[in-house]
N, C-alpha and C positions, 0 to 999 in steps of 0.2 A: 471381596477386593481390599485388602488391607495393606495398610503401609506401617513401616517402621517408625518408632517414636522419634520424632525430630522438632524442627522449629514450629511454632505456632503459626496459624494462618494468617494472624495479623503482620507478621515479617513477610509473607509470601507475595502479597500484592505490590508493595512498595518495590521489592525485588524485582518483579516480572515487568513491571513499569519502566524501571531502569534499563532492563535488557531490551524492552521494545524500542525504549528511545535511542540505543545504539543503533537499531535497524534504521529508525528514521533520520538519525543525524548522518549515517553512512550513505543513505539515499541522495542526499542533497549536498554532501560535505565538498565534493568536486565540481558541481555544476558552475557556481559561479566564477571559478578560476582555472577553467579548461585553457583558456586563452594564454594566463599567465604560465601554466604548465609547459604548454608549446612553445613558448618564449624562452622559458629556462632550461628546456631540453633541446631547443633548436629543433623542432620539428613542424611540419606543416598542420592545418586543421583537419584534415582527413584522419592522420595518424593519431593525433590526440583524440578525435572524436571517439574512438575505439575504447576510450575510457569509460565512457557512458555506455556504450553499446555491448561490450563485454561483460560489463556489470549486470545489465539488463538479460542477457542471454543466459547468463549463468543462475540468477535468480530464477527465471522462466523453467529452466531445466531442473534445476535441483528443489525447489520449493515442494512439488508434490511428490517427488520420491521420499523427501526428508519427512514430510508430513505422515505419508503412508508408515514409513519406519516407525514414526513416534507412536501411532496407533497400534502397531504390531509389538515392538518390541519395548515400549515404554517412553515416557516423556523425557525423563530425566536424563539418561544417557545419551539420547540423540541431541537434546539441547546443548549439553555440555560440549558433545563432540562439534557442533555446530559453531559454538563460542571458541573452541581452541582453532579451528580452520580459519575463522574471520581473525582471529588474534596473529596468526601466522601470515594472512594477507596483510594485515596493517603494519608489522613489523617490515615486511618485504617492502612495502611502499615507502617505508620511512627511511630505507638505506638505498632505494632504487635511483640508479643514475642513468637508465635508459627507458626508451617508451616500452620497449618490449618487456621488460621486467614490471614496469608499473602497470601494465595491461595485465600480465597475470596476478599481480597483487589484487587489481580490481575484480577479477574472476573470482579470487577467493573470498573477498568481501561480499560478493554477491550472494553467496550462501546465506548471509544474514537475514534476507528475505523470509526464511523459513521460520525466524525467530517468533513472528506474530501468530502464524496458526498453531505453533506447539505451544505458545504461551496461552492462547485460548484454552487448548486441550488440558494443560496443567491447571488451570483454572476449575475447568469443570470435573476435574479428577478430585481435587483437593478442597474444594469450598462448599459449604452447605448450599442447598438450593435458593434459600432467601438471602444469600449474600452474593451469589453467581451473577445476578443481572448488573448490579453496580459495579461491580468488579470488573466485569466485562468492557462496561460502558468506560471506565476511567482507563483501561488499557488500550481499548481501541482508539480513543480521543487523544492518546499520547502519539499515535501516529500523525494525527492532523497537526498539531503543533510541533512536533518533533522536528520535522521537515525545516519549519522555519528557523529552529534553533541551530539546525545544521549550517544554514545559510548564515545567522549572525555569526556563529563560531568562526566560521571562514572568514568573514570581513572583519572581524578582530585580529586573527592569527595571519592572516596575509595581506594586510593593509600596506597600501604603497609598495606592491611588488615583492614582498617578504618571501622568503623560501618556502616554496609549497610543501617541503617535507613536514614542515610544523603540523599540519593537519593530519598527516599519517599517524606521526607520534602522539597526537591528542587521541586519535581513535584506536591507537594501541593501550594507551592507559585506560580508557574508559571500558574498552572491551576486557582487558584483565580483570579490572574491577568487578564487572559483570560475571567473569568465569568464577570469582572467588564467591560473589554473594550467592549465585546459582547453587554452587557446591554446598553451601551451609544451608539455604533456603527451601530448595526442592527436597520433598521427603523420597526416600527410596520405596518405589512401590512395585509389588510383583508384576510380571508380565501378564496382561489381561486380554489382549487382542488375540484373534482367533485368524486362520487363514496364513497364507505365504505371500511373499513379494514377487509381484508380476514383473520380473524383471524385462520381458519382451514390451509389455506396455510402456515401461518407464522408457525404454530407449524410442518407441515410437512416438510417444507424447513430447520427448526432448526435442527428437528431429523435426516433427511438425511445427513445434513451437519456435524454434531457430530460424527454419525457412519462412515463416510468417513474420517474424519480428526484424529480421535482417533489413527487408526492403522498408519497413517503417523507420528503422534506425538509421539507413544508409541512403535512403530514397532521393533526399536532396542532393548527395553526392553522385550516386549512380544515375539520377535521373528517373522521375516517377514512372515515365512511359518507356524505360529502357529495357531491353530484353532480359538484364539481370534481374531487374525488379519484378518483372512480370512472371517470369519462370520461376523466380525464388517463391513469389506469393502463391503462385498457382500449384506449385509443387507442396508446399506447406500445406494447403487446404487439402489436397488427395491425401497425403499421408495422414493428416488429421482425421479425415473420413474415415479411411482404412483403419486406423487406430480405435476409433469408436465402434466400428462395426465388430472389430476383434474383442473388445472389451466387453461387449453385449453375450459374447459366446463362451466365456471362460467362468470358472466357478469362483476364483478370487481375483476380481479385476483390481488394478491399480486404482481406478475410480470408477465405483458403481454408476453405471449410467444413469440412474436416476438422480444423482447427485448433480447431473448436467440438465436433464430434463425435466424434472417435476416443476411446474410453473412456479410455485413459492422459492424454490432454490435458483432456478433460472433467472427469475426476476432480481433476486439479490445480488447475483454475479454481474448482472447488467448494470444494476447500481453502482456496485464498485468500480465498473468500469467508466462509468460516466463521471463518478466523484474523482477518480484519478485523473481524468481529463482535465477537470477544472481545477485540480490542485495544481498541477504543473502549469496550466495556462497562468494562475495567479503568481506561482513562483518566478517562472522565466519571464513573463510578459512584463510584471510590475518592475522586477530587477532591472531588465534591459531598459525599460521606458524611463526609469527615474534616475539612469546613469546617463541618458542621451542630454548633450548640451543644448539649451533652449535656444542661444545665439546661434547656433549653426542649423539646427532642425526646425526651430519655432515650437518645440514641444520639449517637456522633460525638465530636469532639475540640475543636471551635471553633477550628479552625487557620485561619490567615490564608492568602492566595493563595501567600505566601512560605513559609510553613510547610509548607502542602501540597505545594509543590514540592521543598522541599528536605530536609525531614524525611521525609517519607512516598514521594515518588517517585524521589528521586535515588539511593538504594540499588538501586531495581529498575533504573535506567538503566545504573549500574554493572555489575550482573549481565549485563545485556544485551551491553555491551561485551565481557566475559569469554565469554561464551556465543559471541557472534560471532567472536571470535578464533579459539576452539576447533572451531568448526563444520566447518571446512574439514578438518581431520583426522580428526573424528569421520565426515564424509559419506564420506572416501576409506576408512575402515577398516570400517565396518559398512554403509555404503550411506545414500542421502539417504532411501529409504522408511523405515529403521528408524530414523533420526534424527527424521523427523516423528513417527512413532509414538510415540517416547520422549518427544519434547517434548509430544505431546498428553497422555499420563500426567502430567507435571509440571505443566502448565495447569489440568488437571481437579483435582489436588491442591491447587493455588493458589485456585481458585474454593471448593472445598469449606471449606477453611480459613477463607477470608474469610466464609463463611455460618455457620459453627459457631463460630468465635471471632474476634470483633471488638472486643471490649470493651478491649483493651490496645493500646499503640502498638506493641509488638514484633510482635503477631500480624498487625496489617495491613501492617506492614513486610515480614513474612516472606511473606505472601501475594502482595504486590505484586511481591516479589523473583521467585517462582517463577513468576508469571503472565508477567512480562517475560522470564524465561529462556525459557519456552517460545515465545514470539512470536519473539524473535530467531533460535531454534534453526528454528522453523517456516519463517521467511521466507527461511532459509539454505537449507533442503532443497527448497522449491518449484522456483527456477529449474533445479537439477540435475535434477529430474524431468521438467521442461517441456523443457530442450535436449536431453535424450535422445531426444525424440520429435519434432522439428521441424529442417527443413533450415536450415542456417547463414544462408541470406537470408530467412528467415521469423523469425528471434530477435527482431528489435525489435517486429513485430507481435504474434506470439504472447505475449511477454512484456507488450505492451500491453493485451491483453484479459484477461491475468491482473492486471494492476494495476486495470482497470477492476472485475473481480470483487472484489478486496479493497476498491475503493471504495465499490461497492454494499454490500457487508458493514458497511463503517463507517457508510454512511448509514442502513441499517436499524437499526444498534446506537444511534445518536445520536437517531433516531425513537422507538425503544423506550424509552430512558431519559428522554427528554421527556415521553412520554406517561405513563410509570410514576410519575415523580415530580410531575405534574401531576394524574394522577387518583386516586391513593391518598395520601390526606393525613390528618394527624391531624385529630381532630373539633374542628370549629370554627375551623380555621387552614388556611392554604394551605401548610404546611410538609409535605413528603413524610413518611410513615411508614416505619418501619424495614423493614416487608415490603416496600415497594416495591423497597428496595436488593436484598433477599433474592431476589425474583424475577430482577431484573437480573441478580445473580451465578449463580444456576441456570441462566438463559438462557447466559451466559458458559461455564459448565461443560458444557454440552451442546454447544455450538459448539466447544469445544475437544476434547471426545470425537469428535464428528464428523469433526475434521480428521486425527485418527488412524485412523479407520475407514475412511474414504473412499479410500485408497490401494488397499485390498483389491480395490476393484471396479474397479481400472485396469490388472489385469495381463493382458498378451496375448502371444500368440505368432504372429507373423506374419514372412513370409520377405520380406528384402529383393531388390531387383533389382540388376543390375549397374550401372545407371546411377548408383548412390550410391557407386561406389568412391573417388571423390575426396574423399568425406567420412567414409570409415571411422575414420581416425585420431581426428578430434575425436569422432566419434559413438560410437566404441566406449568412449573415455575418459568421456564423459558417462554411458552405460550403466554402465561401471563403477560410476560414482559412486552411480547409481541403485540396481544392485543388491549393492554392497558389494565386490567383486573381479571383475578381468577373468576369471578363471577360473571366475566363475558366468556368463558370458555363454553358454555351452553352443554355441559354434562361431559361425562367422562368419556363417552363412546362416540359423540358426534361433535366435536370441538373444531372450530374454523381452525385452518392451518395444519391440521393433523393429518398424517398421510398413512396410506394403507403400506403394512409392513409385513412381509413374509416370514414365516416361522422358520 
């Protein structure tokens, strides 16, 4: 598996972090100004809400397909292709004058969610084992603080109701920069994956995910108990069940069933789901809370979008940067599992602080700082746990499923926040009651606690087969990151967390 001579690995990690930052920024760039976009385009909340829904659906359907393509065809061409599509979407949004065109732009931008799993695959291909754990930690932590930066940038660019097109011009500029950097930083490498693309499986997974995610995204508009929500959700579950049974029967599935069912892999996906939930509870809940006028509602700080971004969220973004930088060292010394559990404790503490003490600015800033630290550390730990359990040629698709789990958690949190703020209101007004936020933050605390508890259910002891010898060095390093020390592996043939693989 040789690559053509090219840039040094020293250049690779900063470039990949910048590319993943594009994904993180695009994920939250529109969130704070959905209302502003609706007002400027003169459309109602239902129509403008599709800017978020369409982006999520595009991400869920495209990510596993692109992750599998990267495993089969090579990471470099697929990653560059994704960046080109995202750039086209950003440029389209920058010149859009109707909600329909803007929704199409957001669909194209949704493809950016594949950048993270492909980025992990790039690092696993190009970096030596001793540097892989730290690099994955830094790259993954970028997701945690990058979302905060997206909201901060929105607050700066669209302060006082400025033209929303500015954020799409910004996303165009950073995506173009990422495309140029990726072109020079990622080495050309010969195709190494085997098998063929499972197009039937890709269509089935996409259809099932769309049907399940639609009621999550639109339930507050359709009604959670409406026929549309129930039929869509039930149909989605049936399609996904049929898809899973089909994947078990074919030789080259889009997603190998064990990447969904093996206990260590399954709990890592579930952990990503609950971390995604707690991240969006923090983003949305804190943003809306601090912008509420205390003179009217009895809580909040009456902050503008700019103040909410720079005063309240920016310190958390900075703490996320620091946590991301330190995460690799922490994972190498104590193991990814311990880092995830410790991060969970920090996250629970942050949500509890928000619940019991939110009358002063410093209290809210401290809570957000703690929660964002937890999110960055958790996202740094998850890929190490996952890479320890999958073959190198499955890295892209395995991390794609993990990204989908995170997106589902984010969609659930968004739906929860929207429902709570709409249903639990002050008497005689449409303004959310303080108790609605408290329920949301309790949910965030529970999600953070689950992120730390779930890893205890994924511990296995299975014997590897000789057919995996060519992967032993990388796999052993990843397992060392998972368990904290190479000495803790317990021998070459009976290592905790290792799986049986077929020849």
